[in-house]
C-alpha positions in Angstrom: 72.6 158.1 141.0 73.3 160.3 144.2 77.2 160.9 144.7 76.7 159.1 148.2 75.1 156.3 146.6 78.4 156.3 143.9 80.6 156.3 146.4 79.1 153.4 148.3 78.6 151.6 145.3 82.4 152.1 144.5 83.4 150.5 148.0 81.1 147.7 147.5 82.5 147.0 144.3 86.2 147.2 145.6 85.4 144.7 148.3 83.7 142.3 145.8 86.9 142.7 143.5 89.1 141.7 146.5 87.1 138.4 147.2 87.2 137.3 143.7 90.8 138.4 142.9 92.3 136.0 145.8 93.7 132.4 145.7 90.7 131.2 147.7 88.3 132.2 145.0 90.3 130.2 142.5 90.0 127.0 144.6 86.4 127.8 145.2 85.4 128.3 141.6 88.2 125.9 140.0 87.4 122.5 138.5 90.0 120.9 140.5 89.1 122.2 143.8 85.2 122.9 143.6 82.7 121.3 145.8 80.9 117.7 144.6 78.0 119.6 144.5 78.6 122.3 141.9 80.4 119.3 139.6 77.0 117.5 139.9 74.9 120.3 139.0 76.8 121.2 135.9 76.3 117.9 134.8 72.8 117.3 135.7 70.4 120.0 137.1 72.1 122.7 135.1 73.0 120.7 131.9 69.4 119.8 131.8 68.4 123.2 131.9 70.6 124.5 129.3 69.6 121.2 126.9 65.9 122.2 127.1 66.4 126.1 126.6 68.6 125.4 123.5 66.3 122.3 122.3 62.8 124.0 123.2 63.3 127.7 123.3 66.0 128.7 121.0 64.7 130.0 117.8 66.7 127.6 115.2 69.1 129.2 112.7 69.5 126.2 110.5 72.9 124.9 109.6 74.7 127.7 111.8 77.0 126.7 114.8 75.8 128.1 118.1 77.9 131.3 119.4 77.6 131.2 123.2 78.5 133.7 126.0 78.7 133.3 129.9 79.0 136.6 132.0 80.3 136.3 135.6 82.2 133.1 134.5 84.6 132.7 137.5 87.2 130.1 136.8 85.3 128.7 133.5 83.6 125.6 135.1 80.5 126.1 133.9 81.3 127.3 130.1 83.6 124.7 129.6 81.4 122.0 130.3 78.9 123.4 128.1 80.8 123.4 125.3 81.7 119.8 126.1 78.0 118.9 126.8 76.8 120.6 123.4 79.7 118.4 121.4 78.6 115.4 123.3 75.2 115.8 121.9 76.0 116.9 118.5 75.2 120.5 118.7 78.1 122.3 116.9 79.9 125.3 118.6 81.2 128.1 116.6 82.9 129.7 119.4 82.4 130.6 123.0 83.1 133.8 125.4 83.3 133.8 129.1 83.7 137.2 130.7 84.6 138.0 134.5 85.4 141.2 136.4 88.3 139.4 138.1 91.6 139.3 136.1 92.9 136.5 138.4 89.5 134.4 137.5 89.6 135.1 133.8 93.5 133.6 134.2 92.2 130.6 136.1 89.9 130.0 133.6 92.0 130.1 130.9 93.6 127.4 132.8 90.7 125.5 133.0 89.8 125.5 129.5 93.2 124.0 128.8 93.1 121.3 131.2 89.5 120.3 130.8 89.0 120.5 126.9 90.2 118.8 123.9 92.7 121.3 122.1 90.4 121.6 119.0 87.7 122.6 121.5 89.6 124.6 123.7 90.4 126.9 120.9 86.8 127.8 120.5 86.8 129.3 123.8 88.1 132.9 124.8 87.7 134.5 128.1 88.2 138.4 128.7 87.7 140.8 131.7 84.4 142.5 131.6 81.9 143.8 134.2 78.4 142.7 134.3 76.8 146.3 134.0 79.0 146.9 130.8 79.5 143.8 129.1 79.5 145.1 125.5 82.0 147.9 126.1 84.4 145.8 127.9 84.3 142.8 125.5 84.8 145.1 122.5 88.0 147.1 124.1 89.3 143.5 124.9 88.9 142.2 121.3 85.9 141.3 120.1 84.8 142.4 117.1 81.8 144.8 117.1 79.9 142.9 114.7 79.8 140.1 116.6 77.5 142.1 118.9 74.0 141.0 118.2 74.6 137.7 117.1 75.1 135.4 120.3 72.6 132.5 120.3 72.7 131.7 123.9 74.1 133.8 126.9 74.1 132.3 130.6 75.0 134.0 133.9 75.2 131.2 137.3 75.4 133.1 140.6 76.4 136.4 139.5 73.7 138.5 138.5 72.5 139.4 142.3 75.8 141.6 142.2 74.5 143.7 139.7 71.1 144.5 141.9 73.5 145.2 144.7 75.1 148.0 143.0 72.0 149.2 141.2 73.1 148.1 137.7 70.7 144.7 137.0 69.2 147.0 133.9 72.4 147.8 132.4 73.3 144.2 132.6 69.8 142.9 131.2 70.1 145.6 128.3 73.5 144.7 127.3 72.8 140.8 127.2 69.7 141.6 125.0 71.9 143.4 123.2 74.5 140.7 122.5 71.8 138.1 121.5 70.8 137.8 118.1 66.6 137.9 117.6 65.7 134.8 119.1 68.2 134.1 121.2 68.3 132.9 124.7 69.5 134.0 128.1 69.4 131.4 131.4 70.2 133.2 134.1 70.7 131.4 137.7 71.1 132.6 141.3 70.5 132.5 145.0 66.6 132.3 146.0 66.2 135.0 148.7 63.5 132.6 150.4 66.3 130.1 151.1 66.6 130.9 154.7 70.4 129.7 155.0 71.8 132.2 152.4 69.9 134.8 153.8 71.1 134.5 157.7 74.8 133.3 156.6 75.3 136.7 154.2 73.5 138.9 156.5 76.2 137.6 159.6 79.2 138.0 157.2 78.8 141.6 156.1 78.3 145.1 158.0 76.2 146.9 155.1 73.1 145.0 154.3 73.2 145.8 150.9 76.2 144.0 150.2 74.2 140.8 151.4 71.0 141.5 149.2 69.5 138.9 147.1 66.8 139.7 145.0 63.4 137.7 144.7 62.4 135.6 141.9 60.4 138.5 140.6 63.3 141.2 140.8 65.6 138.7 139.0 62.5 138.6 136.5 62.1 142.4 136.2 65.2 143.7 134.3 64.9 141.2 131.8 61.6 142.2 131.1 62.3 145.9 131.1 65.0 145.3 128.7 62.2 143.8 125.9 62.7 140.2 126.7 60.2 137.9 126.5 60.1 135.5 129.7 59.9 131.8 128.9 60.4 130.3 132.5 60.7 131.3 135.9 60.9 129.0 139.2 62.9 128.0 142.0 64.7 124.8 141.9 68.0 123.0 143.3 68.7 121.6 146.7 72.2 121.0 146.6 75.0 123.3 147.9 77.9 124.1 145.4 80.1 123.4 148.0 78.7 120.2 149.0 80.8 117.2 149.5 80.0 113.7 148.0 78.0 112.2 151.0 75.6 115.7 151.3 75.4 115.8 147.5 73.8 112.1 147.5 71.6 113.0 150.3 70.2 116.1 149.0 69.7 114.2 145.8 67.5 111.9 147.7 65.6 114.5 149.3 65.3 116.7 146.2 62.0 115.4 145.1 60.1 115.5 148.3 61.3 119.0 149.1 60.1 120.1 145.5 56.8 119.0 146.3 56.7 120.3 149.9 58.8 123.5 149.7 59.5 124.2 146.1 59.5 128.1 146.5 62.4 127.9 149.3 64.9 125.9 146.9 68.5 127.4 146.9 68.4 128.6 143.2 66.0 130.9 141.1 65.8 130.4 137.5 64.5 132.9 134.5 64.7 131.9 131.2 64.0 134.7 128.5 64.4 135.2 124.7 64.9 138.1 122.5 62.0 138.4 120.5 62.6 137.0 116.9 
C-alpha cells in the first residue's frame, strides 16, 4: 500500500474508532436501547439464517459442543442471543468469543452478557479487543490459547465487514476467519446492500471522503472469502427491516416484506454470504 494510502487509511480508522468509542454507539448497539428492528431480526431473520447454516451446512463433529466467534460484535447483542438460541434448541456450546476494535463496546458487551444470559451461560462467553483485519494476532495477544486457532465451528460477522473493504483489508480479514475455523466450519457474513438506495444517499451525505461511505456489492462481499479458500454456500440479498426501526415501522416492514421480496429482492437492505472451510 502506498504511503499516501496508508496515511488515509490511518485517518479513516481513527474516525471509525472515535465513532464507536462514543456513548452514542453504546446506546445504538446495546440491548436495552437498540431499535426494535434489530431485536426482531436477531430473534427471527438472523436467527433463521444461523440455524439453517448450522443444521444444513456445518460439517458435523459428533458429540462435540460448538465453538463460536463473532467478529465486530459491537455491544454484544448478536452473540449473546446466538448462545441463548442454540441453548434453547439443545445445541450445546463449549465457548463463544466476541471481538471488536472498540474497547468501549467490548466493555458494553461484557455488561450485556451478564445482563442477558444466565450465569452458567454467561461464563462461556468472553470478549476481546481485536481488529477485524488482524483477528488471529489480536485474540492470541488478548489471551486466547494458540491451539484454539483452527478449532472454531461457526464464525459470524454482522454489519462489520464493509469497514475492512473501506480500508482495503478485506482479504486479511477473510484469511483470518479461514484460519480460525476448523475444516468444515462455517462463516456467516451479513452487511449492508449497496443497491439499497437509502444507504448510499445517507452515507454519502454524512462524510467528505467517498471511501468512508463505500458499501461493497454482493459479489465484492463474496470475493475475499473465495480468494481465502472458502466454498461459497449461499449469497443473496434479504431483509427489509431497519435495525433502528421502532415497533410500528418494524411491523409495517414485516407485512411488506413478502411482496418486496418478489418484486425487488436485489434491492433489499442486507447482503448475505455463507461460506465453509473445505473439510
